[in-house]
N, C-alpha and C positions, 0 to 999 in steps of 0.2 A: 507721705506727701502725695503720692499718686492717687491714693484713695480719696484724699481731700479734694484734689483736682477733679476727679471723676464725680464726686458728690456735688461739687459746685457746678460742674457742667450740667449734670442732670437737673439740678435745681433751676438753673437758668433756662434750660430747654423746657422744663415744665412751665415756668413763668411765661415764656414766649407763647407756648401753646394755649395758655389761659388768657392771653392779652386780648383786648377787644378786636384788634385787627385780625388776629388768628381765628377767633370764633366766627367773625364775619356774619353775624345774624343780628338784624335790627328789627325792633318791634315798634309799631305806632303807639305813642303815648297819648291816649285819648284826652287826658286832662290838659295837655298843652297844645292840642291840635284843633283845627277848626275848618269847617266847610260851610260857606255862606252862599246863598243865592238870592236874587232880587226878582220879585214879581211885580207886574204893572197891571193895574185894573182901571177901568173907566178912563182909558187912554193916557192919563197923566198922573195917576197916583201910584207911586212906587214904594215898596216895603221890603225890608231886609229880613230874611229867615235863615235858619241854620239847622243842621243835624247835630244832635248832642252826643251820639254814640258812633265812634269810628274805631275800626280795628284793622290791623294789617301787618305786613312784614316785608323785609327785603333780605334776600340771601346774597351770599358771596358772589354767586354767578350773575347777579343783577336782576334776578326774577323778583318782581314787586307786585303785591296785591293789596288793595284797600277795600275793605267791606264797609258799606254805609248802611247802618240800621235805619231803614225807612220809617219805622214806627217812632223813631226819635226826632222826627221833624218838629221844629219849634217855631211857631209864627207869632207867639205872644198872645194868641187868642185860642182858648181850649177847643171851642166848637170848630174853629178852622183847622186846628191840628187834627181833630177826629175826622173831619171831612176829607182832609188830604190823605190821611192814612187809609181810609176806607174807599173813597171815590176816585182819588187820583192814583195812589200807589198800589192799592189793592194788596195791602200787606199780609192779608190772610193767605194769599197765594204766592206773593212775591215779597218776602220780608226784607230783602236787601238788594242793594245795587253794588256792583263790583267794578273797580277800576284795576286793570292789569297792564303791566308793561315789562319789558326787559330793558333795564337801564344800562346805558353804555359804561364801558370800563372807566371812562373819565369821571363818572360819579362814584362808582364803587371804590376806585383807587384814589379818590381825592385826599390830599394830605390834610392833616389836622390844622385848623386855623385858616383854611382857605375857602374861597367862594367861587362859584362857577355859574354862569347863565347859559342855558341851552334849551333847545326844543326837544321834547320827549314824545315820541309816538306812543299812544296808549289806546286801550279799548275799554269802553264803558258798556257793561251788561246790566240791563234793567228791563223788567216786564217781559222777559224772554227774548229780548232783542239786543243786538250788539251794535255799537256805533264807534267808528274810529275817531280818535281825537288827536290833536297836536297840542301839547301843553308847553307853553312858554314859561319856564320856571327858573328860579334862582335857588341854587343848592349850596348850603354852607355845611362845613364839618367842623365841629368845635374841638377843643383840646381833649375832651373825653371820648372822642370818636363817635359822638352822636350827630345825626344829620338834621338839618332844618330845610324843608323843601317848601317854597312859597310860589304861588302864581305871580308872574310879573304882569301879565294881562289876563283879564277874566276869560273864561272859556264860555262861548256862546252855545247853548243847547237848545235845539228846536224840539218842541214836544212831539211833533210828528215822527221825528227820527228815532225816538225811544219808546214809542207806544203810549204816549201820555196825552195825545190830543183829545181823545174822547173824554178822558177824565177831567181835563181842563174845561171842556165845554159843559160837562155836568156840574162842575163847581160854579161856573158862571151862571148857569140857570138857577141852581138852588139858592145862590146868594143874591139873585136879582141884579146882577151887574150888567152894564152895557157892553163890557169887554174884559177879557183877561189876555194879556200878551202871551203869544205862543212860543216866544224865544226868551230864555232867561240867561243872564250872565252869572257865572259861578266862579268863586274865588276860594282859595284854600291856603292853609299853612299846616304842614305836617311835621311833627317832631318824631324822629325815629331814634330810639335809644338802643344802644348796643346791649346784647344779651349773650 
């Protein structure tokens, strides 16, 4: 009987160690995640664009990192995609942008089936420059211990703050536009699956 109890205890302990909350490592699911930004040209013509390749992870201690593949920019027009890759983002030298943050215990310890809204301090690194951000986000944790993190308000990014102003001006010139806005709103939804 004692051996059976010991075996059952060991099995339960093993199961708990293999549970999602015990592993406490989450990975961004690119197929369910999105990052959109809006550009404005000629004063009042706005268009929605996105990046199609996102990767990242969150650890038990709250360390979070999101990599944005800048070559995956999608504007709906191939020549514009190419110009953005080459002239704006200079992907040959700066292939990705990274958002990093240390998430509070309130997020990491969120109970399954609950939702929380909070502001998250983060850092955007792109083109060799870093910019502090404040993300107003809603975080939900489903019954499978997966997270969904969505922007409540768009994040406003100024091109000059992240080394992109010269690239924007070059795009404006080559496209023959009267203007391209130097500040863009960015919104996101990230699905993090437990691993």
